[in-house]
N, C-alpha and C positions, 0 to 999 in steps of 0.2 A: 843667405839673403834674408834681410829683415822683412817682416810682414808689412804690407801696406796698411795705413791707418786712415779710416774714414770716420768723420764726425757728423752727428745728426742729433736732432731733437728727440726722435723716437725711432727705435729699431723694432720691427715686427718680424718675427721668425715664423714662417708658415703662411702660404698664400692660398689656403683653402677657404672654405666658407667662414670659418672662425676668424682667420686672419683678415679677410675682407671686411667683416663686420667690425673688427678692431680698427681697421684703417678708416672705415666710415666714421666711427665715433671720434677717432683721433682728429680727423679732418674738421670736426666741429669745434675743436679747441685750439688748433694751430692756425696761424696766419699763412697766407699763400707763400710767403718767403721762407717759412720754416721747412725743415727737411725731414722726410721719413725715408728710412732704408727698409726695403721689403726683401727678405731672404727666403729662398725655398730650395730644398734639395732636388726638386724636380726641375724640368726645363721650361716650365711655363706656369702661369696661374691656374689654379683648379684643384689643388690638393688631391684627395683620394679619387676624385672624378677623372683625373688624368689616367689613373691606373685601372679603374674598375672595368667590368666586362661591357662589351659593346651594346648589349641589348637592355642594359639597366634603364629603369625609369624612376622618376620621383615617386615617393609614396603619396604625397599630398598635392593638391593643386599648386601649380608652379608659382603663382604670384608671391607666395609666402616664403619661398626659398630664394633669398636675396641678401644684399648687404644693406642694412638699415632700412630705408624706404625707397630705394632705387627701383623704379618700375621696369618691367620687362618690355622689350621691343618686339617680341615674337609675333604678336598679332593673333594668337590663338585664344580660344575660349578659356576662361579662368579655370575650368575643370580639367583642362588638358594636363596630362602627366608628362612632363618634359623628358626627352631622351638625353642620353649622355652628351651628345654633341650640341644639343640646344642649351643644356646647362653650362657647358664650357663656353659657348658663345655669350651667354649672359654674364659669366665671370669676366670675360673680356670687356663687355659693355660697362659693368660696374667699375672696373679699374679705369676705363677711359673717363668716366664721370668723376671719379675721385682724383685723377691726375689734374683735373681742372680746378680743384679746390685746394690742393696742397702739393708741394713738390715731392714726388715719389721717385726714388732711384731703386731700380729692381735688380736683384742679383739672383739669377736662377742657376741651378747647379751648384749651390753653396750650402754647406751643412754647418750648423752651429756646433762647436765642440765643447765650449765652456763659457761661463760668464762669472764676473766678480764685480762687486761694488767697492768703490774707494773714492773718498773726497767728492761725493755727490755725482759721480760718473759711473756708469755701468760699462765695463769693458767686455766685449763679446768676441771670443776667439772663433774664427771661421776657417773652413778649408773648402776649396773648390773641387769639382770632379777631376780636374787635371792637375791637382796637387798644389795649387797656389794657396797662400795663406793671407789672411786679412784680419785686422782688429777693427771692430766698430766701437767707437766711443760715443755713447748715447746718454742723454739725460734720463730717458726711460726706456725700458725693454718690455715688450709684450711677447711672450712665448705662446704662439697660437698653433702649436704642433698638434694639440688635442690628442686624438687616439693614435695618430701616426700609423694609419692603416697601410698594410702592404698586401699585394695580391696573394690569393690562395694558390698554392702549388697543387698539382695532381697528387692524389694519395699514393704513397709507396706501397705497392702490392706484390705479393710473391708470384702471382700468376703471370705467365707470359702470353696467355691466350686472350685475355681481356685487354681493353684499351682504357687506360686511366688518364683522365683529362680534368681540367678545371675551367670554369667560365672565363677566367682572366686570360687564358691562353688558347681558348677554343670557342669561337663564336658558334653557337648552336645552329645558326641560320646559314652557314656556309662551310666550305671545305669538306674534309673527309666524313665528319659526323653527319653533315647534311646529305651527302651523297649515299651514305650507308642506310640500309634498312634493318640493321641489327638492333636488338633491344637496347634500351637505355635505362640505367639505374641512377636516379638522382639521389644523392646522399645528403640528407638534411631536410628540414621542414620550415625554415625561416624564409625571409624575403628573397634571398638569392635562389633558394630552391623553388619558390613559387614562380619567380621570373623565368627560371630555366625551364621548368615544366611547361609553363605557358607558352614560351617561345617554341619549344619542340612540338607541342600539340597543335599550335596554330599553323606551324610551317608544314607539317605532314600529318593531317588528321588520319587516325587509324594506326599510326605507328605505335609499336609497343613501348610505352613509357611507364616506368615503375618508380615508386617512391619508397626509399628506406628512411623512415621518418624519425628515428630516434624516439624521444618521448612526446613528439608532436608540438605544434605551435598554434596559438590562436592570435588573431589580429584584431585591431580596432576596425570597425565597420565603416568604410568610406561613405557609403550611401546614407548612413545615419549622422555622421559627423559633418558631411558636406553635401546636404541635399541640394537639388537644383530646382529651378523654376520657382513657383509660388511657395514651395515648402521652405524656402529660405526665410520666409516671413513668419511662418507659424509652426513648422515642423523641424525635424532633426534635433540634434543635441550638440550644443557647442562644446568643444573640447575643454574649455575653461570651466564650464558648469559641471562637466563630468569629473574633472579633476577635483573640484570642490566636493562632489559626492564621495569619491573614493577616499580622499584624505580625511574626511569626517569619519568614515567608517573604519579605516585602518588604524590599529593601535600598536602595531609592531609585533603582534603575536597571532593575528587572525588572517594570515595571507590566503588560506584556502577559501574562507568565507568571502573575502574581497574578490578573489579570482572568479568565484561563481557569479558574483554581482557583475563584474566586468563582462563575462561571457554572455550572461543573460541580457544585460542592458545594451551592450555595445560591442559584441563579439562576433566574429565570423571565422570559420576554420574549415580545413579540408580533411584533416586526420581524425580517426575515431576517438582518440584521446588527445589532450592538450596539456603538456607539462610546462610549456615555455610561453612567455610573452615579453617581447622586447620593444613594444610601442610601435610595431609595424602596422601598416594600413593595407586593407584588401577590400575589394568590392564584391558584391554578390555575383556580378557577371564573371569576374575573374575566378572566383571560387567555383562557380558552376562549370565553367569551361575546363578548369583543371581537373575537377572531380570526375567529369564525364570522360575526359581523355586519358586518365590513368588506368592502366591495366591492373595494377596491384599496389596496395599500400602495406608495407611491413613495418610494424611498430617495434623496432629494435635498432641497435647500433652496430655499425660495421667494425670488425676487428681486422679482417684480411680477406683476400680472395686467393685461393690456392688451386692448382691443377692436380686432379686426382683421377686416374683411370680413364683418361680421355675426356674428362669433363671439368668444368670450372665450378667451384663451390665458394659461396660466401660464408665465412665464419662469423657468427654474430655474438655479441656480448652475452646474451642469455645462455649461450652454449649451443643454440640451434645451428643447423647447417642448411643452407639453401642452394640447391643446384640451379645454375644459370647457363645460358648459352655461352659457349667459349669465346665468341667474338663480340660479346656485349661491351657497351660503353659504360664506364663508371665515372660519374661526374661529381667532383668534390664541391658540394654546396654547403659545407658545414659552417659557413659564416666566418667573418674575419674581424668583427668589432670586438674590442676589449680582450684581444688574445695575448698581447704582450704585457709584461708586468715590469715597467721601468721602476727605478727607485722612487720612493715617495718624495714629493716636492709640494710645499704649501702653495696656495694660490697667490700669495703675496709675500714679498720679502718684508722684514721689519720696517724698512724705510718707506715702503710703498712704491719704490722706483721700479721694481720688477714684478710683473703680473704673469702668472703661469696658468694657462688654460689646459688642464690635464685631467685624465680619468682617475687618477689616484687622489686628487684633491678637488673633486668636482663640486661645484656650487649650484649648478642648475641642471635641468634635465637634458639640454641639448647644447652642443658647443657653439651653435649659432647664437643662442641667448647669452652664453657666457662672453662671447666675443663682442656682443653689442653692449650689454649692461655694465660689465665690470670695468672697462676702460672709462666709463662715465664716473664711476667711483674713484678711479685712479686720478683723473684730471681735476676732480673737485676736492682732492685731498682726503677722501673718506674711505679709501681702500682698506686701511688698517684700523679704521674706527668702527665700521659697521660689523657687528658680530655674526657674520654669515657662518652657517654650518658648512663644513666640507665633508665629502663622503668618498671613501675609497671604493669606487664602483667595481673595479676589477676584483678586489678581495671579496666584496659582498656577493657578486655574481658567482664566484667560484664556490663560496660557502653555502649560499641558498639562492638559487635562481628564482624560486617562487616568490621570495620577498622583494627581489631586486626592483621590479617596475613600480611597486607601491611605495617603497622607500624613496625611489628617485623622484616620484611625483610629490611626495611629502616634502622632500628637500626643496624642490622648486617652489612650491606654494609658500613655504616658510621664508625662504630667502627673498622671493619677490615681494613679500610683505615688508621686509626690512628695507629693501631697495626703494619701495614706494614711499617710505617715510623719509628717505635720504635724498631723493632726486626730484626735480620738478615733474609735474604731470606731463609736461610736453615731451619728456623722454619716452614715456609710454605711448603718447599719441603718435610719435614719429617712428615707432617700432613696426615696420612692415612685416616682421616675422610672425606677428600675432595672428593665428588662424581664426580667431574670433571675428576677424574682418571679413570672413566669408559671408557673414550674415549682414542684413541691412543695419544702418546706423542706429535706429531705435533699439534693436536688440543688443547691439554692442554697448550702448549707453546704459541699458539696464544692468548688463553684466558687470560693467565697470563700477556702477553705483553700488551694487551688492558687495563687490570686493572691497571697496573703500569703506563701506559701513561695517564690515565684519572682520577684516583681516587681522586687526590688532588683538581682538579678544580670542581669536582662534590660535594664536601663537603658542600658548601653554600646552594645548593638546598636541600640536605639531612637534614641539620640542620634546615632549614626553615620548612621543612615538619614535623620534629619531634616537633619543637616548636609550630607549628599549631595544631598538635594533642594534645599536652599538654594543650594548652589554650582552645581549643574547647571542650574538655571533662573533664577538670579540673583533669587531672591525672598527676602523677609524671613521667616526661620524660625530663631529663636535666642532664648536667654534675654535678658531686658532688659539684663543687665549687659554683654552683648556687642552691643547693638543701639542704641547712643546716636545713631548717624547712619545709619540703614538706607537702602539705595539703593532708593527707591520712586518709582513714577510717581505724581505727585500729580494 
């Protein structure tokens, strides 16, 4: 049977936060009668939030996690950290708003298999969960799959006496783990680990909860980035101002110095040492509750749990062995961002008809920002003209995790500088993702004025820093014009 053929003006693959931002921007350039096809392998809009664990919450205040400038209807205080189901409800609301602006046909349970350009048309081959095939012929294609996050499985362990679970398949607040009083070992020290420890400690104060923290993680301090009350006028530190500080200091070689500045100026952590930072956010109250509730913190990495002589033993990367109760729970919170390494794909095709928002050709620090800003370049015919740097985030994180956050911030500041010259100021004013909006309008205006006054003359330093990172770690970090044959591990 031949595949069905659907035609549209724009095909967007991925209905997560990046895809919704791409749809928001697309709706500003298409007329109501023009057609968008929205595809996603999941059964509804929401992306990774469909699959993630039940007790997850946003890092930042919820108003800035949206599509474009679409406001929330939650009715909560701006500082509220939205839950999974509140976020999914907002995704539904955003899609409802955008359906009124442009014709959107949604295909859930469909996976893109390939795409090719010919004669001004992009042909997208798709397959449904039940085996049907479809070809979408589009004038433009936006691949908003981003990191294509999948749930974490429980860790495979040799022991048959411990219970190995993961947050995606075991809600800490219900079921067998909630009914049990056996010790829990949380494996990891990032955002998932903090959420998990916090849920366990709040649910059953006094229960034995332990953290096997690897090399440790520090977080951006929510109380300093998002102060409340009068401190919004005179206190705190805007994320944009801090990004300016960090990128002025970072030169591609001094990551330890910059990390110390991060921690002293705007850091918070639970573990005795901190080898990782992935731009997560934590408050003093969360830190204190977790620290007070943990029985033990072990700075090492798990290799296996084995049964020996009637007891269970954790075997650790350092060579150490740690005896634990045989009925302990082992919770895999090792994180799931940037774990997969798909083939490299540039963020734009030579024609500018295909835009790919992906981690191996990243242009900004967050997929939300890529989904919002890059379609503006696409629809104004500048996607192939503006010399954005793109960075293989997966390769850099694998080679030097310590450099990763500083290089990512440098990439964002550099590319936003170029975008600011290419697009009208109204594009920035309409960007509801900007966390600087937490602060009163006068402080926002000062920050914007400083950026506009200095961003061009800062570019040489930012470019030199990115070039240094590329050469030092042999990673792809360059404008497309210089990256026709990047040296990448496929």
